[in-house]
C-alpha positions in Angstrom: 26.5 1.1 9.9 27.1 -1.5 12.6 27.3 -5.2 11.9 28.4 -7.7 14.5 29.6 -4.9 16.7 31.9 -3.4 14.1 31.5 -0.2 12.1 31.2 -0.5 8.3 31.0 2.1 5.5 29.3 1.5 2.2 31.3 2.1 -1.0 29.2 2.4 -4.2 30.8 2.4 -7.6 32.8 0.3 -10.0 34.6 -1.7 -7.3 31.4 -2.8 -5.7 30.0 -3.9 -9.1 33.2 -5.8 -9.9 32.9 -7.6 -6.5 29.3 -8.4 -7.2 30.2 -9.9 -10.6 33.1 -11.8 -9.1 30.8 -13.4 -6.4 27.9 -14.2 -8.8 29.8 -14.9 -12.0 27.1 -12.8 -13.8 26.8 -9.4 -15.2 25.8 -6.8 -12.6 22.0 -6.8 -12.5 19.9 -6.6 -9.4 16.7 -8.6 -10.0 16.3 -10.8 -7.0 16.5 -10.5 -3.2 19.7 -12.6 -3.4 21.1 -10.1 -5.9 20.4 -7.2 -3.6 22.1 -8.8 -0.6 25.1 -9.8 -2.7 25.4 -6.2 -3.9 25.0 -5.0 -0.3 27.8 -7.3 0.8 29.9 -6.1 -2.2 29.4 -2.5 -1.2 30.8 -3.4 2.3 33.7 -5.3 0.8 34.5 -2.5 -1.7 35.5 -0.1 1.2 39.2 -1.0 2.0 39.0 0.3 5.5 36.2 -2.0 6.6 36.9 -5.0 8.8 36.7 -8.4 7.1 33.2 -9.9 7.1 32.4 -13.5 6.0 29.4 -13.6 3.6 27.8 -16.3 5.8 28.2 -14.2 8.9 26.7 -11.2 7.0 23.7 -13.1 5.9 23.1 -14.6 9.4 23.3 -11.1 10.9 21.0 -9.6 8.2 18.5 -12.4 8.8 18.3 -11.4 12.4 18.3 -7.6 11.7 15.8 -6.9 8.8 16.2 -3.2 9.4 19.7 -3.5 7.9 18.3 -3.8 4.4 16.2 -0.7 4.9 19.3 1.2 5.9 21.2 -0.1 2.8 18.3 0.8 0.6 18.2 4.4 2.0 21.9 4.8 1.5 21.6 3.4 -2.1 18.8 5.9 -2.8 20.8 8.8 -1.4 23.8 7.8 -3.5 21.6 7.5 -6.6 20.2 11.0 -6.0 23.7 12.4 -5.4 24.9 10.9 -8.7 21.8 12.2 -10.5 22.5 15.7 -9.2 26.1 15.5 -10.4 25.1 14.3 -13.8 22.5 17.1 -14.1 25.2 19.7 -13.2 27.5 18.2 -15.8 24.8 18.4 -18.5 24.1 22.0 -17.6 27.7 22.9 -17.9 28.0 21.2 -21.2 25.0 23.2 -22.6 26.5 26.5 -21.4 29.8 25.8 -23.2 28.1 25.3 -26.6 
């Protein structure tokens, strides 16, 4: 995704949750709009190849580009479905081995 004229990739996983917790000082739990944007930012920061991005600049850009959150939500949903499929395959393999 493009932010401030630079390309960024999202990285979901433990690293993004650790960054979220580091920023908020709280256990990972998305319950507010603020939490969602912090997690979005954390997913950007979790990808080591991404350019640096100040949180304030990110929020200013997101405020002017509301479609950005829709793009993030779509990517999060796709990742969730991917992980669910992987989990289902693992469960099926475990049942076959019994």
